[in-house]
C-alpha positions as CSV (number, residue, x, y, z in Angstrom):
1,M,23.6,-10.5,-18.8
2,R,24.9,-7.8,-16.7
3,T,25.0,-9.2,-13.8
4,E,26.8,-12.1,-14.7
5,H,29.6,-10.9,-17.0
6,Y,33.0,-12.3,-14.9
7,S,32.4,-10.5,-49.3
8,D,35.8,-9.6,-48.6
9,W,37.3,-6.3,-48.7
10,T,38.7,-4.8,-51.5
11,A,41.6,-2.3,-52.0
12,M,42.2,-2.1,-48.7
13,P,45.3,-1.1,-47.5
14,A,47.3,-2.4,-44.6
15,K,46.0,-1.8,-41.0
16,P,46.6,1.4,-38.7
17,H,46.2,1.9,-35.6
18,Q,7.8,18.6,-32.0
19,K,9.0,18.9,-29.1
20,L,11.7,17.7,-27.5
21,V,14.8,19.8,-25.8
22,L,17.1,21.7,-29.2
23,V,19.7,20.3,-29.4
24,S,22.9,22.9,-29.1
25,V,22.4,26.2,-31.0
26,A,25.6,25.9,-33.0
27,L,24.7,22.5,-34.2
28,A,20.9,23.5,-34.8
29,I,22.2,26.9,-36.9
30,L,24.9,24.4,-39.0
31,V,21.6,22.6,-40.0
32,E,19.4,25.5,-40.9
33,I,22.1,26.9,-43.0
34,G,22.5,23.3,-44.7
35,V,26.4,22.5,-43.9
36,I,25.1,19.4,-42.1
37,G,22.4,17.4,-43.0
38,T,19.8,15.2,-41.6
39,G,21.2,12.5,-43.0
40,A,22.9,10.0,-45.4
41,E,22.3,11.3,-49.1
42,E,22.2,8.0,-51.1
43,S,21.2,7.6,-54.8
44,S,21.5,4.9,-57.0
45,G,21.1,4.0,-61.0
46,A,18.4,2.8,-63.2
47,R,16.7,-0.2,-61.3
48,G,18.6,-3.4,-60.8
49,Q,22.1,-1.4,-62.0
50,G,23.1,-1.4,-58.1
51,A,23.8,0.4,-55.3
52,V,26.4,1.7,-53.0
53,S,26.7,3.0,-49.3
54,L,28.8,5.1,-46.7
55,T,29.9,3.7,-43.5
56,L,32.2,6.2,-41.1
57,I,33.6,4.3,-38.2
58,P,32.8,5.9,-35.6
59,P,29.7,7.7,-37.1
60,S,29.7,11.8,-36.3
61,P,30.7,13.4,-34.8
62,V,34.3,12.3,-33.5
63,T,36.6,14.4,-32.5
64,D,39.8,15.4,-34.1
65,L,42.1,13.2,-32.4
66,I,41.1,10.1,-34.0
67,R,41.9,8.3,-37.4
68,L,38.5,8.1,-39.0
69,D,37.4,4.5,-41.0
70,I,36.0,5.2,-43.9
71,R,34.1,2.3,-45.9
72,G,32.4,2.0,-49.1
73,A,30.1,-1.1,-51.1
74,V,29.1,-1.1,-54.3
75,R,26.0,-3.6,-55.2
76,N,26.0,-4.8,-58.4
77,E,22.4,-5.9,-59.1
78,A,22.8,-6.9,-62.8
79,D,23.1,-10.9,-64.1
80,T,26.5,-10.4,-64.9
81,A,30.1,-8.9,-63.3
82,K,31.0,-5.1,-63.7
83,A,33.8,-3.2,-62.5
84,F,33.8,0.1,-61.0
85,D,36.3,3.5,-60.0
86,V,35.0,4.5,-56.8
87,A,36.6,7.6,-55.3
88,V,35.8,9.2,-52.4
89,Y,36.1,12.4,-52.0
90,W,36.2,15.2,-48.9
91,D,34.0,18.1,-48.9
92,A,33.5,18.8,-52.5
93,E,33.1,16.8,-55.7
94,V,36.2,17.7,-57.4
95,P,39.6,16.3,-58.2
96,D,41.8,18.1,-55.4
97,R,39.4,17.1,-53.1
98,C,39.6,13.3,-53.7
99,V,41.3,11.1,-50.9
100,H,41.1,8.0,-52.3
101,Q,40.5,6.1,-55.4
102,A,40.0,2.1,-56.1
103,T,39.1,0.0,-59.0
104,L,36.3,-2.7,-57.8
105,Q,35.7,-5.9,-59.3
106,V,32.0,-6.9,-58.1
107,A,30.4,-10.5,-59.6
108,A,26.6,-10.8,-60.5
109,K,24.8,-10.2,-57.3
110,S,27.2,-9.4,-55.3
111,A,29.0,-6.2,-53.3
112,A,32.7,-5.3,-53.1
113,G,34.0,-3.0,-50.7
114,I,36.9,-0.6,-49.9
115,R,38.3,0.7,-46.4
116,F,40.7,3.2,-45.7
117,W,41.9,5.6,-42.6
118,R,42.2,9.7,-42.4
119,P,44.1,11.4,-39.5
120,M,41.1,14.1,-38.0
121,Q,44.1,16.6,-36.8
122,G,43.7,19.6,-38.4
123,Q,39.7,19.0,-39.4
124,A,37.6,20.7,-36.6
125,G,33.8,21.7,-38.1
126,P,31.4,20.2,-40.2
127,H,32.4,18.3,-43.7
128,R,30.9,16.1,-46.0
129,V,32.5,12.8,-47.2
130,I,31.4,11.2,-50.7
131,L,31.5,8.4,-52.6
132,T,30.9,7.5,-56.5
133,A,30.8,4.4,-57.6
134,R,31.2,4.7,-62.4
135,G,30.2,1.6,-64.5
136,T,30.5,1.9,-67.7
137,D,26.7,2.5,-67.6
138,V,26.2,3.8,-64.8
139,T,27.1,6.4,-62.4
140,L,26.4,5.8,-58.2
141,R,26.9,7.9,-55.7
142,C,26.3,8.8,-51.5
143,E,27.7,11.2,-49.1
144,R,27.6,11.5,-45.0
145,P,27.8,14.3,-43.2
146,L,30.3,14.8,-40.9
147,E,30.8,17.2,-37.7
148,I,34.7,16.9,-36.6
149,L,34.5,18.6,-32.9
150,A,37.7,19.9,-31.6
151,S,38.7,18.1,-27.9
152,D,41.4,17.6,-25.8
153,A,40.2,13.6,-25.4
154,R,39.6,11.1,-28.0
155,S,36.1,10.1,-26.9
156,G,35.0,14.2,-26.6
157,R,33.7,13.0,-23.0
158,R,30.1,12.8,-24.0
159,L,27.6,9.6,-24.8
160,G,27.3,9.3,-28.9
161,G,24.5,6.7,-28.4
162,A,23.4,3.7,-26.6
163,W,21.7,0.3,-26.4
164,V,18.0,-0.1,-27.0
165,D,16.0,-2.5,-25.1
166,L,13.2,-3.3,-26.6
167,Y,11.6,-5.4,-23.6
168,H,14.6,-6.4,-20.9
169,H,15.6,-10.4,-21.0
170,C,16.0,-10.2,-17.4
171,E,12.5,-9.6,-15.4
172,R,13.9,-8.9,-12.3
173,E,16.7,-6.8,-13.3
174,G,14.1,-4.9,-15.8
175,K,11.1,-4.3,-12.9
176,P,11.7,-0.5,-12.7
177,F,11.0,-0.1,-16.3
178,N,9.7,-3.2,-18.1
179,A,6.5,-3.0,-18.1
180,E,6.2,0.7,-19.8
181,L,8.6,-1.0,-22.1
182,G,6.1,-3.8,-23.0
183,R,3.7,-0.7,-23.8
184,M,5.5,1.1,-25.8
185,T,3.2,2.2,-29.1
186,D,4.9,3.2,-32.2
187,G,4.7,6.2,-31.8
188,D,6.6,6.0,-28.4
189,W,9.2,4.8,-30.2
190,R,9.1,7.7,-32.1
191,E,9.3,9.5,-29.5
192,L,12.4,7.8,-27.7
193,V,14.4,8.2,-31.1
194,R,13.2,11.8,-31.0
195,A,14.9,12.1,-27.6
196,M,18.0,10.6,-28.4
197,H,18.7,12.7,-31.3
198,A,17.6,15.8,-29.1
199,T,21.0,14.6,-26.6
200,D,23.3,13.9,-30.0
201,Q,23.6,10.2,-28.9
202,R,23.3,9.3,-32.8
203,L,24.1,5.4,-32.6
204,L,21.3,2.9,-31.2
205,V,22.3,-0.2,-30.6
206,I,19.3,-2.5,-30.5
207,T,19.9,-5.2,-27.9
208,M,18.1,-8.2,-29.1
209,M,16.2,-9.1,-31.7
210,F,15.0,-12.5,-30.2
211,Q,13.9,-13.0,-26.1
212,N,15.4,-16.5,-25.0
213,F,16.8,-15.8,-21.6
214,V,19.4,-19.2,-21.4
215,H,22.7,-19.8,-21.1
216,R,25.8,-21.7,-22.6
217,A,25.9,-25.2,-21.7
218,E,22.5,-24.8,-20.3
219,H,20.2,-26.2,-23.1
220,S,19.9,-28.8,-26.0
221,F,18.0,-27.2,-28.5
222,S,19.1,-26.2,-32.1
223,P,18.8,-24.2,-34.8
224,D,15.9,-25.8,-35.7
225,T,13.9,-26.5,-32.4
226,Y,14.9,-23.2,-31.2
227,P,12.3,-21.9,-28.6
228,G,13.3,-17.8,-28.3
229,R,10.7,-15.3,-29.0
230,A,10.7,-13.2,-31.7
231,Y,11.1,-8.7,-31.4
232,Y,9.7,-8.2,-35.0
233,P,7.9,-10.3,-38.1
234,S,10.4,-13.3,-38.5
235,K,9.6,-16.0,-40.7
236,L,12.2,-17.9,-39.3
237,H,10.4,-18.9,-35.7
238,P,6.4,-17.5,-35.3
239,A,6.6,-16.9,-31.5
240,R,6.3,-13.6,-30.6
241,M,7.2,-11.4,-27.5
242,P,4.2,-9.8,-26.5
243,I,4.5,-6.2,-27.1
244,A,2.7,-3.4,-28.2
245,S,4.8,-2.8,-31.3
246,R,4.3,-5.2,-34.1
247,D,7.4,-4.4,-36.1
248,P,9.8,-1.7,-33.6
249,L,12.7,-2.0,-35.2
250,E,11.0,-1.0,-38.9
251,T,9.8,2.5,-36.6
252,I,13.1,3.3,-34.9
253,L,14.7,3.2,-38.4
254,D,12.0,5.0,-40.2
255,E,12.7,7.7,-37.7
256,A,16.2,7.0,-37.5
257,D,16.3,7.6,-41.3
258,K,14.7,11.0,-40.7
259,L,16.8,12.0,-38.1
260,G,20.2,11.0,-39.9
261,L,20.9,8.6,-37.0
262,H,22.3,5.2,-37.4
263,V,21.1,1.8,-35.8
264,M,22.7,-1.8,-35.6
265,P,20.1,-4.4,-34.7
266,G,21.1,-7.4,-32.4
267,V,21.3,-10.5,-34.1
268,G,20.2,-12.9,-31.0
269,M,19.6,-13.7,-28.5
270,Y,20.0,-17.7,-29.0
271,A,22.3,-18.4,-25.9
272,F,24.2,-16.0,-23.8
273,F,27.8,-16.3,-24.1
274,D,27.3,-19.4,-26.8
275,Y,29.2,-19.4,-29.4
276,T,29.1,-22.9,-30.1
277,S,28.6,-23.6,-34.0
278,D,24.8,-24.1,-33.8
279,S,24.5,-20.8,-32.2
280,L,26.6,-19.8,-35.6
281,A,24.7,-21.5,-37.9
282,W,21.6,-19.7,-36.4
283,H,23.1,-16.2,-36.3
284,R,23.8,-16.5,-39.9
285,R,19.7,-17.7,-40.6
286,V,19.1,-14.6,-38.3
287,A,21.1,-11.9,-40.3
288,D,20.0,-12.9,-43.3
289,E,16.0,-12.3,-42.7
290,L,17.3,-9.0,-41.3
291,W,18.9,-8.4,-44.3
292,E,16.1,-8.9,-46.0
293,R,13.5,-7.4,-44.4
294,Y,15.5,-3.7,-43.1
295,G,19.0,-3.1,-44.6
296,H,17.4,-0.8,-46.9
297,H,17.8,1.7,-44.4
298,P,20.0,4.2,-44.4
299,S,20.4,4.2,-40.7
300,F,21.1,0.2,-40.9
301,Y,24.3,1.0,-39.7
302,G,25.9,-2.6,-39.2
303,W,25.4,-6.0,-36.6
304,Y,25.4,-6.3,-33.0
305,V,26.0,-9.7,-31.7
306,S,24.1,-10.1,-28.5
307,G,25.6,-13.1,-26.3
308,E,28.5,-10.6,-25.1
309,Q,31.5,-12.8,-23.5
310,C,33.5,-12.2,-19.9
311,G,36.9,-10.0,-20.3
312,G,38.9,-13.7,-20.5
313,L,36.8,-14.8,-23.2
314,Y,35.1,-17.5,-21.9
315,T,32.7,-17.9,-18.8
316,P,33.3,-19.8,-16.0
317,N,31.1,-22.9,-15.4
318,R,30.1,-23.2,-19.0
319,G,32.3,-25.3,-20.3
320,D,36.5,-25.5,-21.1
321,P,38.0,-22.0,-21.0
322,E,40.0,-23.0,-24.2
323,V,37.0,-24.6,-26.5
324,Q,35.4,-21.4,-25.2
325,R,38.2,-19.0,-26.7
326,R,38.2,-21.2,-30.1
327,E,34.5,-21.1,-30.7
328,M,34.3,-17.4,-30.4
329,V,37.2,-17.0,-33.0
330,E,35.6,-19.6,-35.6
331,F,32.4,-18.0,-34.5
332,F,33.2,-13.9,-35.9
333,R,35.6,-15.2,-38.4
334,A,32.8,-17.2,-40.1
335,F,30.0,-14.9,-38.8
336,T,32.2,-11.7,-40.4
337,A,32.2,-12.9,-43.9
338,H,29.2,-13.9,-44.3
339,V,27.3,-10.6,-43.1
340,R,29.9,-8.5,-45.5
341,R,28.7,-10.7,-48.4
342,H,25.2,-8.6,-48.0
343,A,26.9,-5.5,-46.9
344,P,31.0,-5.2,-46.8
345,D,31.5,-1.8,-45.2
346,K,28.8,-2.4,-42.5
347,P,30.6,-3.3,-39.1
348,V,30.3,-6.0,-36.5
349,L,30.1,-4.9,-33.0
350,L,30.5,-7.5,-29.7
351,A,30.2,-6.0,-26.1
352,T,32.7,-7.9,-23.6
353,N,34.0,-6.9,-20.1
354,P,37.0,-6.1,-19.1
355,H,37.9,-8.7,-16.0
356,G,40.4,-11.7,-16.4
357,L,42.0,-9.8,-19.1
358,R,45.4,-11.2,-18.2
359,G,46.3,-14.6,-20.0
360,A,43.5,-14.2,-22.6
361,E,45.9,-12.1,-25.1
362,A,46.8,-14.5,-27.3
363,S,43.4,-15.4,-28.0
364,Y,42.1,-11.7,-28.9
365,R,44.8,-12.1,-31.3
366,Q,43.3,-14.8,-33.0
367,L,40.0,-13.1,-32.5
368,L,40.2,-9.2,-33.0
369,P,40.9,-9.4,-36.9
370,H,37.8,-11.0,-37.5
371,L,35.8,-8.4,-35.3
372,D,35.7,-4.6,-36.3
373,I,34.3,-2.9,-32.8
374,L,35.0,-3.9,-29.2
375,G,33.1,-2.3,-26.8
376,P,33.7,-3.2,-23.1
377,F,32.0,-2.3,-20.3
378,G,32.0,-2.1,-15.9
379,F,35.8,-0.6,-15.9
380,H,34.8,1.0,-12.5
381,R,33.8,-1.8,-11.0
382,M,36.9,-4.2,-11.7
383,P,37.0,-7.3,-9.5
384,E,39.7,-6.8,-6.6
385,G,43.0,-8.2,-7.6
386,D,42.6,-7.6,-11.3
387,L,43.8,-5.1,-13.3
388,T,42.4,-1.3,-12.9
389,G,40.3,0.2,-14.8
390,E,42.4,2.4,-16.9
391,Q,45.4,-1.0,-17.2
392,A,42.6,-3.0,-18.8
393,A,41.8,-0.3,-20.9
394,T,45.3,0.5,-21.5
395,L,45.6,-3.5,-22.9
396,L,42.6,-3.7,-24.4
397,Q,43.4,-0.4,-26.7
398,S,46.8,-1.7,-27.6
399,L,45.3,-5.2,-28.5
400,C,43.0,-3.6,-31.0
401,D,45.1,-1.2,-32.5
402,E,47.0,-3.8,-33.2
403,A,44.4,-6.2,-35.2
404,G,43.1,-2.1,-37.0
405,C,39.8,-3.1,-34.3
406,H,37.9,-0.1,-33.5
407,L,37.4,0.2,-29.0
408,W,34.2,1.7,-27.7
409,L,33.5,2.2,-24.6
410,D,30.0,0.7,-23.0
411,L,29.6,2.7,-20.3
412,E,26.9,1.7,-17.5
413,T,24.1,4.4,-16.8
414,F,22.7,2.0,-14.6
415,V,23.4,1.0,-11.3
416,F,21.7,-2.5,-9.3
417,R,19.7,-1.5,-6.4
418,N,17.2,-4.3,-4.4
419,G,19.5,-6.6,-5.1
420,I,19.3,-6.8,-9.0
421,E,17.0,-4.1,-10.4
422,L,18.7,-1.7,-12.9
423,H,18.2,1.8,-12.1
424,P,19.6,5.2,-13.7
425,R,22.8,5.9,-12.3
426,P,23.5,9.4,-11.4
427,I,25.3,12.3,-13.2
428,D,28.5,12.1,-11.4
429,G,28.8,8.7,-12.2
430,L,29.1,9.1,-15.6
431,I,31.3,12.2,-15.5
432,S,33.9,10.3,-13.7
433,D,33.9,7.6,-16.3
434,F,34.0,10.2,-19.1
435,D,37.1,11.9,-17.1
436,R,38.8,8.4,-16.1
437,F,38.4,6.5,-19.3
438,P,38.8,10.1,-22.1
439,N,41.0,7.7,-24.5
440,F,38.2,5.9,-26.1
441,E,37.3,7.0,-30.1
442,K,33.4,7.0,-29.2
443,I,31.0,5.9,-26.5
444,L,28.0,4.3,-26.0
445,H,26.1,3.2,-22.9
446,Y,23.7,1.0,-21.6
447,Q,21.0,1.9,-21.7
448,F,18.7,4.4,-23.1
449,P,15.3,3.3,-22.6
450,G,14.7,2.7,-18.7
451,M,17.6,4.8,-17.7
452,M,16.7,8.1,-19.6
453,S,13.8,9.9,-20.7
454,A,12.7,12.9,-22.3
455,P,10.5,15.4,-20.3
456,E,8.3,15.1,-23.0
457,M,7.8,11.6,-23.9
458,T,4.5,10.1,-23.2
459,R,6.0,6.9,-21.6
460,Q,9.0,7.2,-19.1
461,P,10.4,4.1,-19.0
462,G,12.3,4.2,-15.4
463,G,10.1,7.2,-14.2
464,P,11.2,10.1,-12.4
465,A,14.8,8.6,-11.7
466,S,15.1,8.7,-15.5
467,V,14.0,11.7,-16.3
468,R,16.3,13.5,-14.1
469,L,19.4,11.2,-15.3
470,Y,18.4,12.8,-18.9
471,R,18.2,16.4,-17.8
472,D,20.8,16.1,-15.6
473,Y,22.9,15.2,-18.7
474,Q,21.5,18.0,-21.0
475,A,22.8,20.3,-18.5
476,Y,26.4,18.4,-18.7
477,L,26.2,18.4,-22.8
478,R,25.5,22.2,-22.6
479,S,28.8,22.8,-20.8
480,L,30.4,20.9,-23.0
481,M,29.4,22.5,-26.3
482,K,30.0,25.8,-24.7
483,Q,34.1,23.9,-24.2
484,D,33.7,22.7,-28.2
485,G,32.9,26.1,-29.5
486,S,35.9,27.5,-27.4
487,R,38.2,24.7,-29.0
488,R,37.4,25.7,-32.8
489,G,37.6,28.9,-32.3
490,Q,41.0,28.5,-31.2
491,A,41.6,25.5,-33.8
492,L,40.3,28.2,-36.4
493,R,42.4,30.9,-35.5
494,N,45.4,28.4,-35.1
């Protein structure tokens, strides 16, 4: 809530630190000639033998200043344990392009994973990452395209994706765009996905899959009496949000599959800031159902835990701070282990704000090893007397580096108007954040619907102001891509 924010890994080494506007001409040419594909190529053996998947963190595109976290998973659907020789190749499936090897022992009806890191320095240009898993009776294979940008900033100073509200949880905040969101049909959601693709925003984080606008310590329900309403046809809880699309997540995933985009469903909302044992039990059930319904999609990238939290890892006036911190650590220790049984390669993301970090360092050191991606927001509006935004970003980066956790920026593309309403933020504010905070390895924003709309979209949540921000960002992106071309040319000459 923006208004109140105050299977085990295997073979893992030690952690280190048609009609929308065209994407860039360069990218279009690469797609046309087949250097960059539109999505992941995945294959498996005979029915029941198993499957493999490959996850790059952060997802393409990345800059040549980051270390890429490469993860793979092998799923064994047989009734007996199997061994697989796993290899990862860079650009070509030949011995001298192999960059990682491991042997996985995968239990029956189970999955196991690999993880390693690879620096991107000197690698600017288009690439392919290929994973193979060879068993005694089957060979499994998948690959991901990867675009590496020559850059003077780890972030590339651009948006890599966005949060997507299927309907905003607070009617007062969402007044400028909620009515349109409620009317979004499957066709409208496909247009939105294509609009994000046209501006190279390749990761969609679905804010939440259940609506329940209540806070920790302000409710008495249990996982069995949960009163929230689902955004999809859930068998767990029958109440549904009154939106036009029966299953918007299925539609978004399907369109993302076609375009090679990535989607992280939001496991929530149980209650804001609630990481109690009851909340954990509910999250496990929902994650299981989401994986059962949607886990087959190549675009299913990972898990977003919707509850959010303040920078001190507790919420004032919601109970004892140390109790809340211990709850968070235990929640993510158990939840991350639970979802890795389904998909060892797929990351877990949490969004916090950076306010009140001082004094919580010890709790971060306990929490971050159980979290894959931390996505803090609100650096440009630090409270008086707190750290500066730059200081907060530096502190969080050091804590994440220590834990082997990724730090992404959740850039706010909204401003508050009329007291509480969310309206599109002028482009100058986005550019200011790009320049002030260049060291995040990936920048997402909150959020696309309501803040950005392509001119061609049938429905434009947020109205003319959202179209204006979309156009302004397009113009900014075009200028960046010209710079990318110059840097890439220089990199090739060097």
